[in-house]
Each structure stands twice: as C-alpha cells, then as structure tokens.
N, C-alpha and C positions, 0 to 999 in steps of 0.2 A: 504494500500500500504506500503510495507516494504522499509527500507532504500536502500536495494539492488535494488529494482525495480525502485526507484526514479532515480538512476543513478547520476553521478557526476555533470552533468549540473544542474539538478533540485536541488541537494543539495547546490550547489554554489548559485543558485537563492534564495533558502530559507535562507541561511546565509546572503546574501546581503540584502534581504528585511527586515529581522529582525533587523540587525544592523543599516541599513539606518533609519528605523523608530525610533530607540533609539537615534540616532545622531540628527535627525531632531527635535525631541521633547525635546532634551536636557536631556533625561533620562541618556545618557552618556554625562557628562558635558564637555564643551570645555576644552581641555588640558588634559583630562583623558587619561591614558595609556590604550591600548587595547591588551590584552593577547590572542593571537590566540589559544593557547592550552586550556586555560580555557573556551574560547568561544566555541570551538569545543566540549568540554565535555558538556557544558550547552545545546547546540543545538542537541547533539547526532549525530554529524557528524565528519568526519575526518578533519585533519588540512588543507588538500589540498583545499577542497571547501571554507574553511574560508579564506585562503590566496587568492584564486581567487576573493572572494567577496571584500576583502580589496583592491585589485588592482583596482577594479571598483570604490570603494568608494573614492580612492585617485584621480581618474579622475574626480569624482564629487565634489572634494574639501571639502569632509567631514572628511577625515582623511589625515594624513601626516606621512610618514615614514622617520626616520633619521637613517643613517648607525650606527650600533653598539649601538643605543639607543632604537630602537623599533618604534612602531606605536602609534600615539596619535590622539584623536579627535582634529580637527582644532579649532582654536579660532573663535569666532563670531566677525567679524570686523564691527563695526558700520559704519565706513566710506564706507563699501561696499554697503550700502543701496542705495546710489545715483546711483552707477554703475549698480546694479541689476535692479533697477526701470527704469533706462534709456532703458535697453534692453527689459524689460517686457512691457513697454509702447508702444513699436513698435511691438513686436512679439505676445503678447497676443491678440491685436485686429486683427492681421493677421490670427491667428488661429481661432478666433471666426467667422470672416467673411468667412473664407474658409469652416469651418464646416457648416455654414448656407447654403453655396452654394452646397457642395458636399455630405453631409451626406445622406446615403441611408435611405429608410423607416425603415429598421431594426435598424439602428443606432439612428434615431430619436425616435424610440420607447424606446430604451435604455436610451436616454436622458430624456424622459418622466418619466421613472422609477426613475432616479436620482432626477428629480424635485419633484416627489411625496414624496420621502424620505425627502427632504427639507421641504416641506409643512407640514409634520407630526411633525416637531419640534415645540416647543412652544415658541421659541424666548428667553427663559431664559438661564442663564449661564449653560453650560453643563460641564461634566468632560473633562479636557483638552485634553487627548488623543482621546476621542470620537469626540470632536469638530474638532480637527486637521485632523482626518481621514475623517470626512465628507467633510471638505474643500478640502482636497486632492482628494477625489473621484470626486467632481465637476470638478476641474481643469483637472484632468487626463482624465475624460470622454470627455471634450471639446477638449483637445489636440489630443486624439485618433480619435475623429470625424472629425478632420481636414484632416486626411488621408495623412499626410506628416511625415514620420518617423524621418527625420532629425529635423524638427521643433518640433516634439513631444519630442524627446530626450533632446533638448536644453531647452525647457520650463519646463520639469520635473526637470531638474537640477537647473534651476533658481528659480523655485517655492520652492524647498527644502531649498535653501539658504535663501530665503525670509522668509520662515516659521520659521527658526531658530531665525531670528531677531525678528519676531513676538512673539515667545515664551519668549524672554527676557523681553518683556514689557507687556505680557498678563495680569498680575495682576494689571497693571496701567490703563487698558483700560475699559471704561464704555460700557456695552452692547456688549462685544466682540462676543457673540453668534449671535448678529444681523449682524455681518460681513457675516455670512453664507447666510442670506436671501437676501443680495445684488445680489446673483447669480440667484435668481428666474426669474427676468426680462430678464437676459442675456440668460438663458437656453430657455426661451419662445421664444425669438427672433431667436435663432438658430433653434429651432424646427419649427418655422413658416417660416424659410428661408429668414428672413430679415437681410441680410448681413450688410447693413449700420448701422442699429440699434445695431446689435450684436457687431460690431466694436466699436461704440461709447460707449456703455455700458461697454465693456471690458476695454477700455482706462480709463474711469471714475473710474472704480473699482481699477485699479492699482494706479492711481493718489491719490485716497482717502486713499488707504492702506499706501502709502508713507507719506501722510500728518499726519495721526493719529499716525503712528509709530514714525515719527520724533518728533511730539509734545510730545509724551510720553518720548522719549529718552532725550529730552532737557528740560523737565519740572522741573528737579531736580536743 
C-alpha cells in the first residue's frame, strides 16, 4: 500500500501511534523538543499528518505546545501517580466487569489468543519495549471488550500515563516481567464471564501497581 493510498487519516494515525509509543516508553525523554518537520521526514509523511497527531497527543497529555517555543514531551509528574491510580481503581474494574458480561464469543476468542501469548512467556525479564507492548495489548484488549468507546478512550489515556511512570522505575523493580502474568487470572475471569471476579482482580492489579511503583519511587 502506497502513501497515497493510505490517505491523510491513516497517515495521521500512523504518526500518532509511532510517536505515542516513543513518548510512553520514554524513548522520547520528558522535556525533549519534538520537531514536526524532522519527524515527518523520518516517518515518510507530510507535516500535516504529524501536526494532526501532535494535537491528539496534546489531548492525551503526552506533549505540550508553547507559543513561539515549539512542542515538547511532557514531564512525568510523580505526584500524578495518586490521581491516575484513583481513576484507574474505579474504571479498570468497571471495564473488566463489563467485558465479562458483554463480550461476544468472537471477542472472547480474541481474549483467549491474548492469554495464550501471555502463557508463552517464560516469566523472565524481557526487552523493555516488548514487555510494555505486551502489557498494553492486554489492557487494550480488555478495554475494547468492554464495548464502551468513551470508557475505552479514557482508560487508554490513563494507562499510557501510568506506563510512563512505570518506565521511570522499571530498572528498580524485581521481577517486572511477572507484572504481565498478573493478567492471566483476570483474562480467564473475563473469558469465563465472571464479572465479580474480573472486577476484583482488576482493582487488585491497579492497587498492586501503585504500591510497587510508589515503593520504588520513594526507596531512594
């Protein structure tokens, strides 16, 4: 498929996804400037799709634009952990319970495939980007299975922000790859249609995430 065939919407989505992943994994460091012209050349797209992507990323709180100064990756504010976790502790269980109730047979089969991917991991530390992508795949599959686009959009944004904080302390966490395997029971509960268990496991996961990250942040 050529660039022309992709069209401006697809090009903007491509630019958005690429830059979002770099920002979330801190490959673009907090505070770094973002040159839309250089990024457009790198991605092989025009500046218009990149600018559209940057507008979305600003809504996601991943970049910030200052008049006459340019666009920069936002800082990772440690104090935001409590705010993000407060929302996730309410919304993640809601999404998990809803997914358990409303997921279609086809969606449950997709969740089984996600679970199978998790089960194939050996539980050892994996390359950072691969681990983060696996974690994001689980969360986004659950959010999509909940079949509420407003809930899904909100949780994707919150999870992106939480992941940036996780990346700050990743090298201080023991068994960080084991974090992925906490999802196995949660996915099984959703697949089995057990909304109460899915909700409880989801809340426990968020609370555990906050505890371990907070302990790492304040261990110095």
